[in-house]
C-alpha positions as CSV (number, residue, x, y, z in Angstrom):
1,X,19.8,-7.7,-1.0
2,X,16.1,-7.1,-1.6
3,X,13.7,-5.9,1.1
4,X,10.9,-8.2,2.2
5,X,7.4,-6.9,1.5
6,X,5.0,-7.1,4.5
7,X,1.3,-6.1,4.1
8,X,-0.5,-4.9,7.2
9,X,-3.9,-6.2,8.3
10,X,-5.4,-2.8,7.4
11,X,-3.9,-2.9,3.9
12,X,-5.3,-6.4,3.4
13,X,-8.7,-5.2,4.5
14,X,-8.5,-2.2,2.2
15,X,-7.6,-4.5,-0.7
16,X,-10.5,-6.8,0.0
17,X,-12.9,-3.9,0.2
18,X,-11.6,-2.5,-3.1
19,X,-12.0,-5.8,-4.8
20,X,-15.5,-6.4,-3.3
21,X,-16.6,-2.9,-4.5
22,X,-15.5,-3.5,-8.1
23,X,-16.9,-7.0,-8.1
24,X,-20.4,-5.6,-7.7
25,X,-20.1,-4.8,-11.4
26,X,-17.5,-7.3,-12.7
27,X,-15.8,-10.0,-10.7
28,X,-13.1,-10.7,-13.3
29,X,-12.2,-7.0,-13.5
30,X,-12.1,-6.9,-9.7
31,X,-9.7,-9.8,-9.4
32,X,-7.5,-8.4,-12.1
33,X,-7.4,-5.0,-10.4
34,X,-6.6,-6.5,-7.0
35,X,-3.7,-8.4,-8.6
36,X,-2.4,-5.2,-10.3
37,X,-2.5,-3.3,-7.0
38,X,-0.4,-6.1,-5.4
39,X,2.0,-6.2,-8.3
40,X,2.5,-2.4,-8.1
41,X,4.2,-2.8,-4.7
42,X,6.6,-5.7,-5.7
43,X,9.2,-3.3,-7.2
44,X,9.6,-1.7,-3.7
45,X,11.6,-4.8,-2.7
46,X,14.4,-3.6,-4.9
47,X,13.7,0.1,-4.8
48,X,12.1,0.9,-1.4
49,X,12.7,4.7,-1.7
50,X,10.9,4.9,-5.1
51,X,7.8,6.6,-3.6
52,X,7.7,10.1,-2.3
53,X,7.7,11.0,1.4
54,X,4.1,12.1,2.4
55,X,4.4,15.4,4.2
56,X,1.0,15.0,5.9
57,X,2.4,12.5,8.4
58,X,4.8,14.6,10.4
59,X,7.4,12.8,12.5
60,X,7.0,9.5,10.5
61,X,8.6,8.7,7.3
62,X,5.5,7.5,5.5
63,X,6.0,7.1,1.7
64,X,3.5,6.5,-1.1
65,X,3.3,5.3,-4.6
66,X,0.3,5.9,-6.8
67,X,-1.5,3.3,-8.9
68,X,-4.3,4.7,-11.0
69,X,-6.6,6.5,-8.4
70,X,-5.1,4.6,-5.4
71,X,-2.4,5.8,-3.0
72,X,-0.3,3.0,-1.5
73,X,1.2,4.1,1.8
74,X,4.3,2.4,3.2
75,X,7.3,2.7,5.5
76,X,10.8,1.2,5.3
77,X,12.7,-0.6,8.0
78,X,16.2,-0.8,6.7
79,X,17.5,-2.6,9.8
80,X,15.2,-5.5,9.1
81,X,15.2,-5.1,5.3
82,X,11.4,-4.7,5.3
83,X,9.0,-2.6,3.3
84,X,5.8,-2.4,5.3
85,X,2.7,-1.7,3.3
86,X,0.3,0.2,5.5
87,X,-2.7,1.1,3.4
88,X,-4.2,0.8,-0.1
89,X,-6.4,4.0,-0.3
90,X,-8.5,5.7,-2.9
91,X,-7.3,9.2,-3.4
92,X,-10.8,10.7,-3.2
93,X,-11.2,9.4,0.4
94,X,-8.8,11.9,1.9
95,X,-6.1,10.8,4.3
96,X,-6.2,7.3,6.0
97,X,-5.1,6.4,9.5
98,X,-1.7,4.8,9.2
99,X,-0.9,2.0,11.7
100,X,1.9,3.0,14.1
101,X,3.9,-0.2,14.0
102,X,4.8,-3.1,11.7
103,X,2.3,-5.4,13.5
104,X,-0.5,-3.5,11.7
């Protein structure tokens, strides 16, 4: 059975900020890129352990996948069959704060 994908409030805000920034130059490209970022997490429903464990977050099993210059941080809750998307983050911005729970 596939995991459900849940996107945190912080990740939604990240995505909106990314799209807004790109839209300053090209709205169509911004919309397309936002859709591609979202599409890049869909396969986690079937393969939640696809991403690597990020060692910078000690004591938590935070994983990440990479799409272009963006790091997509997430955690897995196997008991509830949920992949929780915590952040969409440009790699040049350093390490983001990751929400502590699935509520965002």
